[in-house]
C-alpha positions in Angstrom: -102.2 94.0 9.5 -99.3 92.9 7.2 -96.8 95.7 6.3 -95.8 95.6 2.7 -91.9 95.3 2.2 -90.5 97.3 -0.7 -89.3 95.6 -3.9 -86.3 96.4 -5.9 -87.3 97.9 -9.2 -86.4 95.8 -12.4 -82.8 96.1 -13.6 -82.1 98.6 -16.3 -83.4 97.8 -19.8 -81.4 96.1 -22.4 -80.8 99.2 -24.3 -79.5 101.1 -21.1 -77.3 98.0 -20.4 -76.1 98.1 -23.8 -75.4 102.0 -23.6 -73.3 101.5 -20.5 -71.1 98.7 -21.9 -70.5 101.0 -24.9 -69.3 103.6 -22.5 -67.0 101.1 -21.0 -65.4 100.2 -24.0 -65.3 103.8 -25.4 -63.8 105.0 -22.4 -61.2 102.1 -22.4 -60.2 103.1 -26.0 -59.7 106.9 -24.9 -57.4 105.5 -21.9 -55.3 103.6 -24.4 -55.2 106.5 -26.8 -53.6 108.8 -24.0 -51.3 106.0 -23.1 -49.9 105.1 -26.7 -50.1 108.6 -28.1 -49.0 110.7 -25.3 -47.6 109.0 -22.1 -45.5 106.0 -23.5 -43.7 108.0 -26.1 -42.5 110.5 -23.6 -41.8 108.0 -20.6 -44.3 109.6 -18.4 -45.4 107.0 -15.7 -48.1 108.7 -14.2 -49.3 106.1 -11.7 -51.5 103.0 -12.1 -50.7 99.8 -14.1 -50.1 102.0 -17.2 -47.2 103.6 -15.3 -45.9 100.1 -14.3 -45.9 99.1 -17.7 -44.0 102.3 -19.0 -41.1 101.6 -16.5 -40.9 97.8 -17.7 -40.9 98.8 -21.2 -38.2 101.2 -20.7 -36.1 98.6 -18.5 -36.8 95.5 -20.3 -38.8 96.1 -23.5 -41.9 94.2 -22.2 -44.8 94.9 -24.3 -47.0 97.2 -22.3 -50.3 95.5 -23.2 -48.9 92.1 -21.9 -47.8 93.7 -18.7 -51.3 95.3 -17.9 -53.1 92.2 -18.9 -50.6 90.2 -16.4 -51.3 92.5 -13.7 -55.0 93.5 -14.2 -56.7 90.1 -14.9 -54.9 88.3 -11.7 -55.7 91.4 -9.6 -59.5 91.2 -10.6 -59.7 87.5 -9.3 -57.8 88.0 -6.4 -60.1 91.2 -5.7 -63.1 88.7 -6.1 -61.4 86.2 -3.6 -60.3 88.5 -1.0 -63.1 91.0 -0.8 -65.7 88.4 -1.1 -67.9 90.1 -3.7 -68.1 90.2 -7.4 -67.0 93.5 -9.3 -69.4 92.8 -12.0 -69.0 91.8 -15.6 -68.4 95.5 -16.7 -65.3 95.9 -14.4 -64.0 92.8 -16.2 -64.6 94.3 -19.6 -62.9 97.5 -18.5 -59.8 95.6 -17.1 -59.3 93.7 -20.1 -60.5 96.1 -22.9 -57.8 98.8 -22.0 -54.8 96.5 -22.6 -56.5 95.1 -25.8 -56.7 98.6 -27.2 -53.3 99.4 -26.1 -52.2 96.4 -28.2 -54.3 97.5 -31.2 -53.0 101.0 -31.2 -49.3 100.3 -30.2 -48.1 101.3 -33.8 -49.9 104.5 -33.9 -47.4 107.4 -34.3 -46.9 109.5 -31.3 -49.0 112.8 -31.2 -46.3 114.7 -29.4 -42.8 114.5 -28.4 -43.0 117.2 -25.9 -43.1 115.6 -22.5 -45.1 118.6 -21.2 -47.7 118.4 -23.7 -47.7 114.5 -23.3 -48.5 115.0 -19.5 -51.2 117.4 -20.1 -53.0 115.8 -23.3 -52.0 112.2 -22.0 -53.7 112.8 -18.6 -56.7 114.6 -20.3 -57.2 111.6 -22.5 -57.1 109.1 -19.9 -59.2 111.1 -17.4 -61.7 111.4 -20.1 -61.4 107.6 -20.6 -62.0 106.7 -17.1 -64.5 109.2 -16.4 -66.5 107.6 -19.3 -66.1 104.0 -17.9 -67.3 105.4 -14.3 -70.5 106.8 -16.3 -71.0 103.5 -17.7 -70.8 102.3 -14.0 -67.6 100.1 -14.8 -64.0 100.3 -13.6 -60.5 99.8 -15.4 -59.3 97.8 -12.4 -55.6 97.8 -11.8 -54.5 99.9 -8.8 -57.9 100.7 -7.4 -58.6 97.0 -7.0 -55.0 96.6 -5.4 -56.0 99.8 -3.2 -59.2 98.0 -2.2 -57.5 94.9 -1.3 -55.0 96.9 1.1 -57.8 99.0 2.6 -59.6 96.0 3.8 -56.6 94.9 5.9 -55.0 98.4 6.8 -56.8 101.1 8.7 -56.3 103.9 5.9 -58.9 105.5 3.9 -59.3 104.1 0.1 -58.2 107.4 -1.4 -54.8 107.4 0.7 -54.2 103.8 -0.5 -54.6 104.9 -4.1 -52.2 108.0 -3.6 -49.5 105.7 -2.0 -49.5 103.3 -5.0 -49.5 105.9 -7.6 -46.8 108.0 -5.4 -44.6 104.9 -5.4 -44.7 104.4 -9.1 -44.1 108.0 -9.7 -40.9 107.7 -7.2 -39.7 104.5 -9.1 -40.0 106.4 -12.4 -38.1 109.4 -11.0 -35.2 107.1 -10.4 -35.6 104.9 -13.6 -35.9 108.2 -15.8 -35.0 111.4 -14.2 -36.5 113.9 -11.7 -37.9 115.9 -14.4 -39.8 112.8 -15.8 -41.3 112.4 -12.4 -42.5 115.8 -12.3 -44.0 115.3 -15.4 -45.8 112.3 -14.1 -47.2 114.2 -11.4 -48.7 116.7 -13.8 -50.2 113.9 -15.6 -51.6 112.4 -12.5 -53.3 115.6 -11.4 -54.6 116.3 -15.0 -56.2 112.8 -15.1 -57.7 113.3 -11.6 -59.3 116.7 -12.4 -60.6 115.5 -15.9 -62.4 112.7 -14.3 -63.9 115.0 -11.8 -65.0 117.1 -14.8 -66.6 114.3 -16.6 -68.3 112.7 -13.6 -69.8 115.8 -11.7 -68.4 118.9 -13.3 -65.8 120.8 -11.3 -66.7 119.5 -7.7 -65.7 116.1 -7.0 -68.4 115.2 -4.5 -71.9 115.6 -4.0 -74.4 116.0 -1.2 -77.5 114.1 -1.4 -80.7 114.4 0.7 -83.3 111.9 0.2 -87.2 111.9 1.4 -88.8 108.4 1.0 -91.4 106.1 2.4 -88.6 103.5 2.4 -85.8 105.4 4.4 -84.5 102.4 6.2 -83.7 100.4 3.1 -81.9 103.3 1.5 -80.0 104.0 4.8 -78.9 100.4 4.6 -78.0 100.5 1.3 -76.0 103.6 1.7 -74.1 102.3 4.6 -73.5 98.8 3.3 -73.4 99.0 -0.6 -71.9 102.4 -1.1 -70.1 102.5 2.2 -70.7 106.1 3.1 -72.1 107.4 6.4 -75.5 109.1 6.5 -77.3 111.4 8.7 -81.0 111.2 9.5 -83.1 114.3 10.0 -86.5 114.6 11.5 -88.6 116.7 9.1 -92.4 117.8 8.7 -94.5 117.8 5.4 -95.2 121.3 4.6 -98.6 120.5 3.0 -99.7 117.3 5.1 -97.8 118.2 8.4 -97.0 114.5 8.7 -93.6 113.9 10.3 -91.0 112.4 8.0 -87.6 111.7 8.1 -84.8 112.8 5.6 -81.4 111.3 4.9 -78.2 113.1 4.1 -75.1 111.6 2.6 -72.1 112.7 0.8 -70.4 110.5 -2.1 -67.4 111.1 -4.3 -67.3 111.3 -8.1 -67.2 107.6 -8.8 -70.1 106.8 -6.4 -72.5 109.3 -7.7 -74.3 107.4 -10.5 -74.4 104.1 -8.4 -75.9 105.8 -5.6 -78.9 107.6 -7.3 -79.4 104.2 -9.2 -79.7 102.3 -5.9 -82.1 104.9 -4.5 -84.3 104.8 -7.3 -84.4 101.0 -7.6 -85.6 101.1 -3.8 -88.2 103.8 -4.1 -88.8 105.1 -7.7 -90.9 107.9 -6.0 -88.1 109.0 -3.6 -87.6 112.8 -3.5 -83.7 113.5 -4.3 -81.8 116.7 -3.7 -78.5 116.9 -5.2 -76.1 119.7 -4.5 -72.4 120.3 -5.1 -70.1 119.9 -2.2 -67.0 121.8 -3.2 -65.3 121.0 -0.1 -65.7 118.1 2.2 -63.9 117.6 5.6 -64.3 114.4 7.6 -64.0 110.7 7.6 -63.7 109.3 4.2 -62.8 112.8 2.8 -60.4 115.5 3.5 -59.2 115.6 7.2 -58.4 119.3 7.2 
């Protein structure tokens, strides 16, 4: 007897794809607004490529958009070469659109000259933009790509790699500007992070996902290899049929949630999925304590 293999479902419809591209573009615009109206005028280098461009603008008057293009685009192609996989057209769009919008809005008047307000509202605007880009299943590239490259060769969690890059940028900003400017940059980083969480998955940054499916092995392989998250397989019994079943549980972070559920539904449109907030996750890939 031949056993039928699962088939991945068709890719999202054109309308869905257009909507996701629109989200990437819209999110990139909000990131640029937060940068030009709040962060750059107040010399707040709150991590990322935007922080680097803020520092170089203050020191050498290099145009921020030019610096961001000069870092983002090469990083994208280096990432493709070293990591051996395509980041997708939406990541390339996000990588290019943020500097483009920064250039187009460079002559807009600052919204505030108060560095505290700049850190708060700049962080909120950037976090909103990045969260929207994540919703469109894209990325703004930059430091995240650099962190992925380092993560490939150094035995450190990806989140730690990102934090080290951002921390180094804030430290440099402290020496270039002042200790106070460095503290404002930390505030901006925190607000950006929390706003991304809010846009993506509410106040919780992680989701616990449990799946019951007839294609469990395929889903298990996808979670392990495509999402790079661990899984736990439980033995279960159907309440009505009393048939033996298995259930998978996995925990994903905020920028993996949409992609995870999409992959599961592609493999099995009839999969039974339970999603719960994970207010605190301790273990490999998450908090250590």
